[in-house]
PLY file of the C-alpha trace (Angstrom):
ply
format ascii 1.0
element vertex 382
property float x
property float y
property float z
element edge 381
property int vertex1
property int vertex2
end_header
-3.88 -4.12 9.31
-5.17 -0.61 9.76
-3.61 2.07 7.64
-3.17 5.28 9.55
-0.59 6.15 6.95
0.41 4.61 3.71
3.32 2.39 2.97
4.93 0.42 0.25
4.59 -3.28 -0.49
7.12 -5.14 1.66
6.31 -8.77 2.25
8.37 -11.88 1.73
8.08 -15.57 2.48
10.74 -18.21 2.15
11.41 -21.65 3.56
14.02 -22.09 6.23
17.02 -24.30 5.75
16.42 -27.80 7.18
19.86 -27.89 8.75
21.19 -26.05 11.78
23.48 -23.25 10.49
27.11 -23.28 11.43
28.30 -20.20 13.24
30.66 -18.13 11.15
34.15 -17.75 12.54
34.45 -14.28 11.10
31.56 -11.93 10.60
30.63 -10.31 7.24
31.14 -6.57 6.66
28.45 -4.40 8.13
25.71 -3.42 5.74
24.75 0.08 6.72
21.51 1.85 5.95
23.87 4.72 5.04
27.22 3.22 3.98
30.22 4.68 5.81
33.30 5.88 3.96
35.34 2.89 5.21
33.37 -0.24 6.17
34.79 -2.26 9.01
34.27 -5.93 9.92
31.73 -6.65 12.64
30.40 -9.68 14.46
27.54 -11.85 13.18
23.99 -10.68 13.82
22.92 -11.52 17.33
19.43 -11.77 18.73
18.74 -10.84 22.32
15.64 -9.79 24.28
14.76 -6.17 23.52
13.24 -5.17 26.83
15.67 -2.31 27.40
17.28 -1.21 24.11
20.13 1.21 24.41
20.39 4.05 21.84
23.21 3.83 19.33
25.17 6.44 17.48
24.10 4.84 14.19
20.63 3.92 12.97
18.07 2.30 15.21
14.64 0.86 14.34
12.21 -0.25 17.05
8.93 -2.13 16.78
6.53 -1.21 19.63
6.10 -4.93 20.47
9.78 -5.81 19.99
11.02 -8.83 21.92
14.32 -9.50 20.09
17.20 -7.36 18.85
19.49 -7.58 15.85
22.88 -5.85 15.87
24.31 -5.21 12.42
27.29 -2.95 12.79
26.07 0.53 13.64
22.49 -0.53 12.90
20.29 -1.92 15.65
16.88 -3.46 14.83
14.42 -4.27 17.61
11.91 -6.64 16.04
8.83 -8.62 17.04
9.25 -12.41 16.83
5.98 -14.35 16.74
5.71 -18.15 16.99
2.91 -20.00 15.21
1.93 -23.26 13.54
2.93 -21.95 10.10
5.34 -23.88 7.91
7.71 -21.11 6.82
9.43 -18.05 8.14
7.66 -14.80 7.19
8.96 -11.26 7.36
6.94 -8.06 7.19
8.28 -4.49 7.33
5.43 -2.19 8.27
5.27 1.36 9.64
5.69 -0.21 13.08
8.94 -1.96 12.15
10.12 -5.51 11.47
7.83 -8.42 12.31
9.03 -12.01 12.01
6.70 -15.00 12.10
8.30 -18.41 12.54
7.14 -21.99 13.12
7.33 -23.25 16.68
9.85 -25.92 15.73
12.36 -23.55 14.10
15.43 -22.72 16.23
16.59 -19.21 16.97
19.79 -19.99 15.00
17.75 -20.85 11.92
15.75 -17.60 12.30
19.03 -15.66 12.52
20.30 -17.38 9.39
17.12 -16.37 7.53
17.39 -12.76 8.80
21.06 -12.61 7.77
20.13 -13.82 4.29
17.58 -11.01 3.98
19.66 -8.38 5.77
20.00 -6.05 2.79
16.26 -6.28 2.02
15.28 -5.62 5.63
17.48 -2.55 5.95
16.29 -1.15 2.63
12.65 -1.51 3.67
13.21 -0.07 7.14
14.98 2.94 5.65
12.19 3.39 3.09
9.54 3.10 5.82
11.24 5.77 7.90
11.39 8.13 4.94
7.78 7.37 4.05
6.66 8.17 7.60
8.42 11.52 7.30
6.54 12.27 4.07
3.26 11.22 5.69
3.31 14.09 8.11
2.73 16.41 5.15
-0.13 14.26 3.72
-2.68 14.49 6.53
-6.21 14.95 5.24
-7.88 18.05 6.72
-11.08 17.73 8.71
-12.56 20.53 6.65
-13.53 21.44 3.11
-11.98 21.14 0.62
-11.18 17.47 1.00
-9.12 16.34 -2.00
-8.16 12.72 -2.71
-6.27 11.11 -5.58
-8.32 8.71 -7.73
-6.10 6.76 -10.19
-3.88 9.83 -10.41
-6.64 12.45 -10.69
-7.22 15.05 -7.98
-10.78 14.39 -6.74
-12.51 16.88 -4.43
-15.25 15.56 -2.17
-18.26 17.93 -2.16
-21.30 17.54 0.11
-24.60 18.89 -1.24
-27.97 18.95 0.49
-30.66 18.01 -2.11
-34.02 19.79 -2.22
-36.02 16.78 -1.01
-33.55 16.14 1.75
-31.74 12.93 2.52
-31.24 11.83 6.15
-27.67 11.91 7.33
-26.18 8.53 6.39
-25.28 5.96 8.99
-22.16 3.88 8.81
-24.17 0.80 8.00
-27.60 0.12 6.61
-29.96 1.59 4.04
-29.31 5.26 4.77
-25.66 4.92 3.96
-26.52 2.92 0.89
-28.90 5.67 -0.25
-26.13 8.24 0.15
-23.74 6.12 -1.90
-26.48 5.48 -4.43
-26.83 9.21 -4.92
-23.08 9.81 -5.20
-22.04 11.30 -8.50
-18.57 11.61 -9.96
-18.13 14.74 -12.12
-15.37 15.83 -14.46
-14.53 19.33 -15.53
-14.47 20.00 -19.27
-14.50 23.35 -21.07
-15.14 25.21 -17.86
-18.19 23.14 -16.89
-18.79 20.10 -14.71
-20.21 16.99 -16.36
-21.36 13.60 -14.99
-18.67 10.99 -15.33
-18.61 7.19 -14.98
-15.53 6.01 -13.02
-15.06 3.10 -15.42
-14.97 5.52 -18.36
-11.93 7.09 -16.73
-10.42 3.62 -16.51
-11.06 2.99 -20.23
-9.27 6.20 -21.15
-6.33 5.41 -18.91
-6.12 1.86 -20.29
-5.96 3.17 -23.85
-3.25 5.67 -22.90
-1.31 2.93 -21.10
-1.43 0.66 -24.18
-0.06 3.48 -26.34
2.69 4.39 -23.87
3.82 0.75 -23.52
4.77 0.72 -27.20
6.24 4.21 -27.29
9.98 4.82 -27.54
9.89 8.02 -25.49
11.31 8.03 -21.94
9.03 6.55 -19.30
8.95 9.82 -17.33
7.40 11.54 -20.36
4.75 8.92 -21.12
1.33 10.46 -20.84
-0.15 7.46 -19.02
2.34 7.90 -16.19
1.64 11.55 -15.45
-1.33 12.47 -13.23
-4.10 14.00 -15.38
-4.52 17.72 -14.87
-8.32 17.64 -15.24
-9.94 17.82 -11.77
-12.73 15.57 -10.57
-15.52 16.00 -8.00
-17.29 13.36 -5.97
-20.66 14.89 -5.05
-22.40 13.25 -2.10
-25.99 14.09 -1.04
-25.99 15.10 2.60
-28.51 16.47 5.07
-31.66 18.58 4.56
-31.17 22.18 3.50
-32.04 24.50 0.64
-31.72 23.12 -2.85
-28.17 22.30 -3.85
-26.73 24.14 -0.85
-23.18 23.20 0.07
-22.37 21.45 3.35
-18.92 22.13 4.78
-17.05 19.28 6.45
-15.96 21.51 9.32
-19.62 22.07 10.18
-20.27 18.35 10.66
-20.23 16.68 14.05
-17.37 14.31 14.82
-19.66 11.30 14.35
-20.75 12.55 10.93
-17.12 13.13 9.92
-16.38 9.49 10.72
-19.39 8.42 8.66
-18.25 10.60 5.78
-14.80 9.01 5.78
-16.30 5.50 5.76
-18.67 6.38 2.90
-15.93 7.93 0.74
-13.64 4.95 1.26
-16.49 2.55 0.52
-17.26 4.38 -2.71
-13.62 4.25 -3.80
-13.27 0.57 -2.86
-16.34 -0.37 -4.89
-14.94 1.17 -8.03
-11.43 -0.07 -7.31
-12.74 -3.65 -7.22
-14.34 -3.17 -10.64
-11.06 -1.72 -11.91
-9.04 -4.66 -10.53
-11.38 -7.20 -12.09
-10.89 -5.53 -15.46
-7.11 -5.29 -15.16
-6.68 -8.85 -13.91
-8.86 -10.12 -16.77
-6.61 -8.17 -19.16
-3.25 -9.35 -17.83
-3.98 -12.95 -16.73
-3.97 -14.35 -20.32
-0.77 -12.46 -21.05
0.95 -13.94 -17.99
-0.59 -17.29 -18.84
-2.41 -17.98 -15.57
-5.95 -18.18 -14.18
-7.38 -16.93 -10.89
-10.31 -17.92 -8.74
-11.19 -14.67 -6.94
-10.27 -11.08 -6.09
-10.76 -9.33 -2.78
-9.77 -6.06 -1.17
-7.89 -5.75 2.10
-6.85 -3.00 4.51
-3.25 -4.17 4.27
-0.77 -1.52 5.36
2.48 -3.29 4.60
1.82 -4.73 1.18
0.00 -3.71 -1.97
-1.13 -7.19 -2.87
-0.79 -10.92 -2.31
-1.65 -14.21 -4.00
-2.23 -17.63 -2.55
-2.07 -21.16 -3.84
-5.87 -21.30 -4.12
-5.80 -18.71 -6.90
-7.16 -15.86 -4.77
-5.71 -12.39 -5.30
-5.87 -9.82 -2.51
-5.18 -6.12 -3.13
-4.93 -3.16 -0.80
-7.90 -0.80 -1.06
-5.38 2.09 -1.26
-4.57 1.15 -4.86
-7.52 3.37 -5.74
-5.18 6.32 -5.16
-2.30 5.33 -7.49
-2.04 5.91 -11.25
-3.15 3.00 -13.41
0.36 2.30 -14.68
1.47 1.54 -11.09
-1.69 -0.42 -10.26
-1.00 -2.52 -13.36
2.45 -3.34 -11.98
0.91 -4.70 -8.78
-1.54 -6.79 -10.80
1.21 -8.30 -12.96
3.39 -8.85 -9.90
0.70 -10.84 -8.09
-0.38 -12.80 -11.16
3.25 -13.83 -11.70
3.20 -15.44 -8.27
0.86 -18.10 -9.68
3.93 -19.33 -11.57
6.51 -18.76 -8.85
5.46 -18.32 -5.21
8.65 -16.48 -4.33
10.76 -13.57 -5.48
13.34 -15.65 -7.32
15.12 -14.77 -10.57
12.57 -16.91 -12.41
9.73 -14.89 -10.86
11.17 -11.54 -11.91
11.76 -12.95 -15.39
8.00 -13.56 -15.70
7.25 -10.02 -14.56
9.77 -8.57 -16.97
8.43 -10.62 -19.85
5.02 -8.94 -19.42
6.19 -5.53 -18.25
9.78 -4.73 -19.33
9.75 -1.41 -17.43
8.49 -2.89 -14.16
11.50 -1.64 -12.22
10.65 1.98 -13.00
7.02 1.44 -12.08
8.03 -0.30 -8.88
10.32 2.57 -7.91
7.58 5.12 -8.54
5.06 3.07 -6.58
7.37 3.05 -3.58
7.60 6.83 -3.76
3.89 7.45 -4.29
2.33 9.54 -1.53
-1.09 8.35 -0.40
-3.77 10.10 1.70
-3.30 9.90 5.46
-6.60 9.45 7.33
-4.95 9.69 10.73
-7.04 12.62 11.98
-10.26 10.87 10.87
-9.22 7.58 12.47
-8.59 9.42 15.72
-12.22 10.58 15.77
-13.41 7.00 15.26
-11.63 5.96 18.42
-13.20 8.63 20.60
0 1
1 2
2 3
3 4
4 5
5 6
6 7
7 8
8 9
9 10
10 11
11 12
12 13
13 14
14 15
15 16
16 17
17 18
18 19
19 20
20 21
21 22
22 23
23 24
24 25
25 26
26 27
27 28
28 29
29 30
30 31
31 32
32 33
33 34
34 35
35 36
36 37
37 38
38 39
39 40
40 41
41 42
42 43
43 44
44 45
45 46
46 47
47 48
48 49
49 50
50 51
51 52
52 53
53 54
54 55
55 56
56 57
57 58
58 59
59 60
60 61
61 62
62 63
63 64
64 65
65 66
66 67
67 68
68 69
69 70
70 71
71 72
72 73
73 74
74 75
75 76
76 77
77 78
78 79
79 80
80 81
81 82
82 83
83 84
84 85
85 86
86 87
87 88
88 89
89 90
90 91
91 92
92 93
93 94
94 95
95 96
96 97
97 98
98 99
99 100
100 101
101 102
102 103
103 104
104 105
105 106
106 107
107 108
108 109
109 110
110 111
111 112
112 113
113 114
114 115
115 116
116 117
117 118
118 119
119 120
120 121
121 122
122 123
123 124
124 125
125 126
126 127
127 128
128 129
129 130
130 131
131 132
132 133
133 134
134 135
135 136
136 137
137 138
138 139
139 140
140 141
141 142
142 143
143 144
144 145
145 146
146 147
147 148
148 149
149 150
150 151
151 152
152 153
153 154
154 155
155 156
156 157
157 158
158 159
159 160
160 161
161 162
162 163
163 164
164 165
165 166
166 167
167 168
168 169
169 170
170 171
171 172
172 173
173 174
174 175
175 176
176 177
177 178
178 179
179 180
180 181
181 182
182 183
183 184
184 185
185 186
186 187
187 188
188 189
189 190
190 191
191 192
192 193
193 194
194 195
195 196
196 197
197 198
198 199
199 200
200 201
201 202
202 203
203 204
204 205
205 206
206 207
207 208
208 209
209 210
210 211
211 212
212 213
213 214
214 215
215 216
216 217
217 218
218 219
219 220
220 221
221 222
222 223
223 224
224 225
225 226
226 227
227 228
228 229
229 230
230 231
231 232
232 233
233 234
234 235
235 236
236 237
237 238
238 239
239 240
240 241
241 242
242 243
243 244
244 245
245 246
246 247
247 248
248 249
249 250
250 251
251 252
252 253
253 254
254 255
255 256
256 257
257 258
258 259
259 260
260 261
261 262
262 263
263 264
264 265
265 266
266 267
267 268
268 269
269 270
270 271
271 272
272 273
273 274
274 275
275 276
276 277
277 278
278 279
279 280
280 281
281 282
282 283
283 284
284 285
285 286
286 287
287 288
288 289
289 290
290 291
291 292
292 293
293 294
294 295
295 296
296 297
297 298
298 299
299 300
300 301
301 302
302 303
303 304
304 305
305 306
306 307
307 308
308 309
309 310
310 311
311 312
312 313
313 314
314 315
315 316
316 317
317 318
318 319
319 320
320 321
321 322
322 323
323 324
324 325
325 326
326 327
327 328
328 329
329 330
330 331
331 332
332 333
333 334
334 335
335 336
336 337
337 338
338 339
339 340
340 341
341 342
342 343
343 344
344 345
345 346
346 347
347 348
348 349
349 350
350 351
351 352
352 353
353 354
354 355
355 356
356 357
357 358
358 359
359 360
360 361
361 362
362 363
363 364
364 365
365 366
366 367
367 368
368 369
369 370
370 371
371 372
372 373
373 374
374 375
375 376
376 377
377 378
378 379
379 380
380 381
């Protein structure tokens, strides 16, 4: 999945009922995205081809590849139903809308039963996605200097500097890009001056603050580890051939070089995110009481992380932008799946046993605004 904007984790698997569901004689009350003053009874959810959806006075959500429609009271959901050889029904709420993956042998009635069971969850996620998309419009990254990105809660400005000896403009792949990344330097401001800084040293400081805050009795909102640090950072990248230490403005770059810059910055952040995740998984796995076989990064746009039965953990590369306290929640969440591969009461009990305030962290994660590379992605397609 490509992330032209950022989203919250919203992914759920569950096994379908082996029996054919009986049709309800009377339908349940409508569950509205925005509850009305007086709820009224409605018919059961129906699923029909969505080739020509009609607008409704209530809420409507449409996937661009929709081929089925759900009608829940005043809420209409046009979703994409995909058939495959998988064994379970899967649901994903992404910026595009609701996607449902189902085995070829599962009947439409069984799919409707599963959707009805998850109705409240689906509507919550769709509502959250719509709100998140609205916020995204204010988070577009400019194609000019200064370019500022969050790194584990810090505000990090990307600065291009042409060294005296000159370094060829980096390519997207190959040794030139590697040389540019090799010369990248993270700097932290202290006492009015900029000093070299190791990204993992930032992690160590955040980890220590998080350990202190986890045992503190003060309200979560006031815990120091949860608040973005006020100290600014700079990521200095060598670029081009000019006078010694002369600045290079992003707006002066060609479109091709802007695309290369975006790829290099994201690669740099992903490299250090992977090191961070390895450290945090190693810290929490013994506490959860599980082991893992591997960690990898993904471009997932509809979930922050996932875990499979082979012991492999997958995390979205965009976790590099969130504060460590929220990243830790995702780590604990996914490690807990090694005990329960679902979101049952038993699963949440494991999460709560390790992280009693996980609900607060989860709520903050869902509200966290991430950088939107939409303008840069548009250049890559031209």
